[in-house]
C-alpha positions as CSV (number, residue, x, y, z in Angstrom):
1,M,-25.0,-48.0,-0.5
2,Q,-26.8,-45.4,-2.4
3,K,-24.6,-42.4,-1.1
4,Q,-21.4,-44.7,-2.2
5,F,-23.1,-44.9,-5.7
6,K,-23.6,-41.3,-5.7
7,I,-20.0,-40.5,-4.9
8,K,-18.7,-42.9,-7.6
9,A,-21.2,-41.4,-10.4
10,F,-19.9,-37.8,-9.4
11,Y,-16.3,-39.2,-9.9
12,V,-17.2,-40.6,-13.2
13,F,-18.9,-37.6,-14.3
14,V,-15.6,-35.4,-13.6
15,F,-13.4,-37.9,-15.4
16,L,-15.7,-37.7,-18.4
17,F,-15.7,-33.9,-18.4
18,F,-11.9,-33.4,-18.2
19,V,-11.4,-36.3,-20.7
20,S,-14.1,-34.8,-23.0
21,S,-12.3,-31.5,-22.9
22,C,-8.5,-32.3,-23.4
23,G,-7.2,-30.7,-26.7
24,R,-9.9,-28.6,-27.2
25,K,-9.6,-24.8,-27.1
26,Q,-11.9,-23.3,-24.4
27,K,-14.6,-20.8,-25.4
28,I,-14.8,-17.6,-23.4
29,F,-18.1,-16.8,-22.8
30,F,-17.3,-13.3,-20.8
31,P,-14.4,-11.8,-22.2
32,L,-12.3,-10.2,-19.6
33,S,-10.7,-7.3,-21.5
34,Q,-12.8,-4.8,-23.8
35,E,-10.1,-4.3,-26.3
36,E,-11.2,-2.3,-29.5
37,V,-10.3,-4.6,-32.4
38,V,-9.1,-2.3,-35.3
39,A,-8.2,-3.5,-38.7
40,V,-5.9,-1.1,-40.7
41,N,-4.4,-1.7,-44.0
42,K,-0.8,-0.2,-44.0
43,L,-1.3,0.7,-47.6
44,D,-4.2,3.1,-46.6
45,L,-2.0,4.9,-44.4
46,P,-0.1,8.4,-45.6
47,S,3.6,8.1,-46.3
48,V,6.2,10.8,-45.7
49,K,7.0,12.8,-48.9
50,G,9.7,15.4,-49.7
51,L,12.3,13.8,-47.8
52,L,15.7,15.9,-47.9
53,V,18.9,14.8,-46.5
54,Q,21.9,17.0,-46.1
55,Q,25.4,17.3,-44.5
56,T,25.8,19.7,-42.0
57,D,28.9,20.4,-39.6
58,L,26.9,18.9,-36.7
59,G,26.0,15.8,-38.9
60,V,23.2,14.7,-41.4
61,Y,20.1,17.1,-41.5
62,I,17.1,15.2,-42.3
63,S,13.6,16.9,-42.9
64,W,10.4,16.1,-44.5
65,L,7.3,17.7,-45.4
66,P,4.3,17.7,-42.9
67,L,2.2,14.6,-43.2
68,F,-1.1,16.1,-43.4
69,S,-2.2,19.6,-44.7
70,E,-5.1,21.4,-45.7
71,K,-5.0,19.8,-49.2
72,T,-4.8,16.3,-47.7
73,P,-8.0,14.2,-48.8
74,S,-10.6,13.5,-46.0
75,N,-10.0,9.7,-46.4
76,I,-6.4,10.1,-45.4
77,K,-6.9,13.1,-42.9
78,E,-9.0,11.0,-40.7
79,F,-5.9,9.2,-39.4
80,E,-4.3,12.4,-38.2
81,K,-5.7,11.8,-34.8
82,N,-3.9,8.6,-34.9
83,L,-0.2,10.0,-35.6
84,L,2.1,9.4,-32.9
85,G,5.2,10.7,-34.6
86,F,8.3,9.4,-37.0
87,N,10.8,6.8,-36.9
88,I,14.2,7.6,-38.9
89,F,16.2,4.6,-40.4
90,R,19.6,4.5,-42.0
91,L,20.7,1.9,-44.6
92,E,24.3,1.5,-44.4
93,K,26.2,1.2,-47.9
94,N,24.0,-0.5,-50.2
95,A,21.5,-2.4,-47.9
96,M,18.8,-4.0,-49.2
97,F,16.4,-3.9,-46.4
98,I,15.5,-1.1,-43.9
99,P,16.9,-2.1,-40.5
100,K,14.9,-3.3,-37.8
101,N,15.6,-0.7,-35.3
102,P,15.5,3.0,-36.0
103,I,18.4,5.7,-35.2
104,N,16.0,7.7,-32.9
105,K,15.8,6.5,-29.4
106,E,12.2,7.8,-29.2
107,I,9.6,8.7,-31.7
108,I,10.0,12.1,-33.3
109,Y,7.2,14.4,-33.1
110,I,8.5,17.2,-35.5
111,N,9.5,17.1,-39.3
112,H,13.4,17.1,-38.8
113,Y,16.1,15.4,-37.2
114,V,20.0,15.5,-37.2
115,D,21.8,12.3,-37.1
116,F,25.0,13.0,-35.1
117,N,26.7,9.8,-35.9
118,K,30.4,10.6,-36.8
119,K,31.1,7.5,-38.7
120,I,28.7,8.5,-41.5
121,N,29.9,7.8,-45.1
122,N,28.3,9.0,-48.4
123,L,26.9,5.5,-49.2
124,D,24.5,5.7,-46.3
125,S,20.8,6.5,-47.2
126,Y,17.9,7.3,-45.2
127,T,14.1,6.8,-45.0
128,V,11.4,8.1,-42.4
129,Q,8.2,6.0,-41.5
130,P,5.2,7.4,-39.8
131,I,4.1,5.7,-36.7
132,F,0.2,5.3,-35.7
133,K,-1.7,4.2,-32.9
134,F,-5.2,2.5,-33.5
135,G,-6.5,1.3,-29.7
136,N,-3.9,-0.4,-28.3
137,K,-1.9,-1.5,-31.5
138,I,1.0,0.5,-32.8
139,V,1.5,0.4,-36.5
140,G,4.1,1.5,-38.7
141,G,2.9,3.3,-41.8
142,P,4.6,3.0,-45.5
143,S,8.2,4.2,-45.4
144,S,9.1,7.3,-47.2
145,Q,11.2,7.2,-50.5
146,I,14.9,6.2,-49.6
147,I,17.3,9.1,-50.1
148,K,21.2,8.9,-50.1
149,Q,23.1,11.7,-48.3
150,L,23.8,14.8,-50.2
151,A,27.4,15.5,-50.5
152,K,27.1,19.4,-50.3
153,K,27.3,20.9,-46.9
154,I,24.9,23.4,-45.4
155,P,25.0,25.6,-42.5
156,P,23.5,24.5,-39.1
157,T,19.9,25.8,-38.5
């Protein structure tokens, strides 16, 4: 008799435990991953300067100044180790928003790019965005100034 009472009490305890925890967010006492939480304000990151867009026989040549130099302030230069590269965006005609996907397939590691797209017209504009990595998080920095393609052709380099 006492054994049956203990079994019933156990079932009641288990039932109350599950009912009382329904709808509540479970607390994690022992986190499984040790991810580094980094809070970065995109406005603190440097933006690309000196964007130049020129027409060549091969396509549109896009170049920009290095993101970091000896003259870069120390509070900005600390982000140099986090720089992955750059994404280039083409704004067709008089687009009001930067497209979701860049024209480059992979991140660009150098300070120039040739857009070989043969359908380019003089209404297209370009902007460049630096890409940073903080912990496991990839962050796009502020986009550069939007520059329209220049009609003047330059020889390929």
